[in-house]
C-alpha positions as CSV (number, residue, x, y, z in Angstrom):
1,M,68.6,57.1,140.9
2,N,70.7,58.9,143.4
3,V,71.6,62.5,142.0
4,S,74.7,64.5,143.7
5,P,73.6,67.4,145.5
6,A,76.0,69.3,143.2
7,A,73.9,68.3,140.1
8,R,70.7,69.3,142.0
9,R,72.4,72.3,143.0
10,K,73.8,73.3,139.3
11,A,70.0,72.4,138.4
12,R,68.6,74.8,140.6
13,H,71.0,77.4,139.0
14,Y,70.1,76.8,135.3
15,A,66.5,76.5,136.6
16,M,66.3,80.0,138.3
17,Q,67.9,81.3,135.3
18,A,65.7,80.0,132.8
19,L,62.4,81.0,134.7
20,Y,63.9,84.6,135.0
21,Q,64.4,84.6,131.4
22,W,60.8,82.9,131.0
23,Q,59.2,86.1,133.1
24,M,61.2,88.4,131.3
25,A,61.4,87.8,127.5
26,G,58.1,85.6,127.7
27,S,59.6,82.9,125.6
28,A,58.2,79.7,125.3
29,I,59.8,77.1,128.1
30,N,60.7,74.5,125.3
31,V,62.5,77.0,123.9
32,I,64.6,78.3,126.7
33,E,65.0,74.9,127.7
34,A,66.2,74.2,124.6
35,E,68.8,77.2,124.4
36,F,70.1,76.1,127.8
37,R,70.9,72.7,126.7
38,T,72.7,74.3,123.5
39,D,74.4,76.9,125.4
40,Y,75.6,75.0,128.2
41,D,77.6,72.5,129.5
42,M,74.9,70.2,131.1
43,K,76.8,67.3,131.9
44,P,77.3,68.4,135.7
45,V,73.0,69.2,135.8
46,D,70.8,66.8,137.0
47,I,68.9,67.6,133.8
48,Q,65.2,66.1,135.0
49,Y,65.3,68.3,137.9
50,F,66.4,71.7,135.5
51,H,63.3,70.5,133.0
52,E,60.9,69.4,136.2
53,L,61.6,72.8,137.7
54,L,61.4,75.0,134.5
55,H,58.0,72.9,133.2
56,E,56.8,73.0,136.6
57,V,56.8,76.1,138.3
58,P,55.3,78.2,135.6
59,A,52.0,75.2,135.4
60,Q,51.3,75.7,139.1
61,L,52.4,79.5,138.9
62,D,49.0,80.7,140.6
63,A,49.0,78.2,143.2
64,L,52.7,78.7,144.2
65,E,51.9,82.7,144.6
66,T,48.9,82.0,146.7
67,V,51.1,79.7,149.0
68,F,53.9,82.2,149.4
69,G,52.1,85.8,148.6
70,K,50.6,85.5,152.3
71,Y,54.1,85.9,153.8
72,L,55.1,88.9,151.5
73,Q,55.0,91.0,154.7
74,D,54.0,94.3,152.9
75,R,54.9,94.0,149.5
76,Q,53.0,93.2,146.8
77,L,54.2,90.3,144.0
78,K,54.4,92.7,141.3
79,E,57.0,94.8,143.7
80,L,59.6,91.7,143.6
81,D,62.3,92.2,141.7
82,P,62.7,89.2,139.2
83,I,65.5,87.4,140.4
84,T,63.5,87.2,144.2
85,L,60.1,85.8,142.1
86,A,61.7,83.1,140.3
87,L,63.4,82.3,143.5
88,L,60.1,82.5,145.6
89,R,58.0,80.2,143.0
90,M,60.7,77.4,142.4
91,A,61.3,77.0,146.3
92,T,57.7,77.4,146.8
93,Y,57.5,74.3,144.1
94,E,60.1,72.5,145.9
95,L,58.3,72.5,149.3
96,K,54.8,71.6,147.9
97,N,55.9,68.9,145.8
98,R,59.2,67.7,146.5
99,I,58.9,66.1,149.8
100,D,62.3,63.6,149.2
101,V,64.6,66.8,149.1
102,P,64.5,68.4,152.9
103,Y,63.1,72.2,153.8
104,K,66.4,73.3,154.7
105,V,67.9,72.3,152.2
106,V,64.9,74.1,149.6
107,I,65.9,77.1,151.6
108,N,69.5,77.3,151.9
109,E,69.5,76.8,148.1
110,S,67.3,79.8,147.4
111,V,69.2,82.0,149.8
112,S,72.8,81.1,148.5
113,L,71.6,81.7,145.1
114,A,69.7,84.8,146.0
115,K,73.6,85.8,147.4
116,K,75.0,85.2,144.6
117,F,72.3,86.7,141.7
118,G,69.8,88.9,144.5
119,A,69.5,92.2,145.6
120,S,71.8,93.3,148.3
121,D,69.2,92.4,151.1
122,A,66.6,89.8,149.1
123,H,68.5,86.4,150.7
124,K,67.1,88.1,153.8
125,F,63.9,88.5,152.7
126,I,63.6,85.2,150.5
127,N,65.2,83.4,154.2
128,G,61.9,85.0,156.0
129,V,59.5,84.2,153.3
130,L,60.6,80.9,152.8
131,D,60.4,80.0,156.7
132,K,56.8,80.7,156.7
133,T,55.9,78.5,153.9
134,A,58.0,76.2,155.1
135,T,56.0,75.9,158.1
136,E,52.7,75.8,156.4
137,L,53.5,73.5,153.7
138,R,55.7,71.2,156.1
139,A,54.6,71.2,158.9
140,V,55.6,68.0,160.4
141,E,59.3,67.8,159.4
142,V,59.5,71.9,160.3
143,G,58.0,71.0,163.7
144,A,60.5,67.9,163.9
145,G,63.7,70.0,163.7
146,H,63.1,72.4,165.9
């Protein structure tokens, strides 16, 4: 099935918001997903991708944080704002598990969401962390692009 980039973008947008809600409220993932499917127009959304991100990011949390955690410079995981944390978790999941999505797309989409929802310079921090994460997880792809 060929999914449009816009539908994927919407899936990431809502998944980031849903993961933020999960982090902040601690509600069950299934409850959050049901709320999003009820409260938002999900027709233009790649719903399978939304579902995958929403369920798999929390399921792989420790492994994902271990990967990008090495690249936080002088920051600790607990010091990150919730939007930055949600975006880094989600993007690292994509870099690690969705090799069908080019690493540049993953980074660009995360930076775009950070500009829209994150703190003023969060997009620069996220870009730097994800560049290093992509170099580790997608060495061949990154090497071919340079």
